[in-house]
KENULO-377158 format. One record per residue (C-alpha): residue in one letter; x, y, z. Coordinates in pm, whole numbers, plus 50000, padded with zeros to 5 digits. Example, Ala and Ser with C-alpha at 12.3 -4.5 7.8 and 13.67 -1.06 7.14 Angstrom:
A	51230	49550	50780
S	51367	49894	50714
This chain:
M	47947	49730	52648
S	48248	49520	52745
R	48601	49581	52617
S	48584	49281	52381
D	48258	49414	52230
H	48423	49752	52178
V	48729	49597	52013
S	48524	49379	51778
S	48301	49672	51679
A	48611	49882	51608
K	48740	49611	51373
A	48408	49600	51192
R	48415	49976	51130
G	48758	49980	50970
P	49052	50212	51027
S	49009	50527	51232
Q	49058	50875	51091
R	49388	50893	51276
Q	49511	50567	51119
L	49413	50693	50775
R	49580	51031	50831
V	49905	50876	50958
G	49900	50621	50674
E	49864	50898	50419
L	50146	51098	50578
I	50374	50793	50566
R	50278	50734	50202
H	50370	51090	50108
V	50703	51083	50292
L	50806	50745	50146
S	50698	50850	49797
D	50906	51164	49828
L	51212	50971	49952
L	51188	50720	49667
T	51118	50981	49399
R	51409	51203	49498
G	51648	50908	49512
D	51736	50958	49878
V	51767	50582	49929
H	52111	50478	49807
D	52042	50129	49682
P	52119	50026	49322
V	51783	49851	49282
L	51582	50147	49412
E	51789	50399	49217
S	51708	50221	48890
A	51341	50141	48962
I	51039	50368	48970
V	50832	50263	49269
T	50480	50380	49351
V	50364	50368	49712
T	49998	50288	49658
E	49873	50251	50015
V	49989	50251	50375
R	49783	50079	50642
A	49871	50182	50998
S	49793	49955	51292
P	49546	50084	51552
D	49831	50168	51792
L	50027	50336	51506
R	50341	50137	51590
N	50335	49929	51270
A	50256	50016	50911
T	50214	49795	50607
V	50329	49968	50290
A	50184	49848	49958
I	50413	49922	49663
E	50403	49873	49289
P	50714	49894	49069
L	50647	50063	48735
G	50529	49802	48489
G	50528	49537	48762
E	50886	49443	48672
G	51140	49342	48934
E	50884	49317	49213
K	51086	49070	49417
E	51409	49272	49389
V	51236	49599	49479
L	51065	49437	49777
E	51398	49298	49899
A	51567	49638	49852
L	51297	49817	50051
T	51320	49558	50327
R	51701	49601	50333
N	51661	49978	50369
R	51377	49961	50621
K	51584	50110	50906
Y	51693	50409	50696
L	51337	50472	50576
R	51203	50449	50930
G	51468	50697	51049
E	51373	50944	50776
L	51006	50902	50869
G	51093	50984	51229
K	51258	51309	51121
R	50959	51418	50913
M	50668	51305	51131
T	50544	51455	51456
T	50380	51142	51594
K	50481	50998	51930
F	50606	50676	51772
T	50764	50607	51436
P	50599	50295	51299
D	50792	49985	51202
L	50752	49927	50828
T	50653	49611	50646
F	50648	49611	50266
E	50424	49413	50031
I	50345	49412	49661
D	50011	49575	49578
T	49813	49324	49373
S	49504	49543	49329
F	49614	49668	48984
A	49666	49314	48854
E	49334	49207	49004
G	49158	49505	48844
A	49310	49420	48505
R	49199	49057	48546
I	48842	49161	48626
D	48842	49411	48338
G	48952	49130	48104
I	48667	48911	48225
L	48413	49191	48177
R	48537	49248	47822
S	48530	48877	47733
A	48296	48746	47464
E	48097	48537	47714
V	48013	48837	47932
A	47935	49053	47627
R	47701	48782	47500
D	47526	48754	47838
T	47478	49129	47872
S	47353	49172	47517
E	47090	48900	47569
K	46959	49085	47875
D	46944	49412	47681
E	46722	49251	47415
T	46456	49137	47665
């Protein structure tokens, strides 16, 4: 098996256990920092932010942090505030983690809740209810 075959098969399998474990550790640390109000930014002090997922790169040097402000309000402002405070958050991660490298953080809005609500709305629509009730009758 060549190196390129190994790399492509690793991508097909998904994240490794180590990536998942480090991602979960980062999620816990960031959630704790944001909940306790350790980040001194007016936007983050007034917003309740949920860290929904952290995806670590295979080399663990980068991490993408998916966040969701409570109620979905002020997403842009919260995202900008987290990006402004990225260095501080990374420094705090470095103090609390025992990994060789502290990953660089990239923040994004988690759209999975909105997508789930959209799909739920479709499933509850009259057209879908009509289609499923016709199948039940046959």
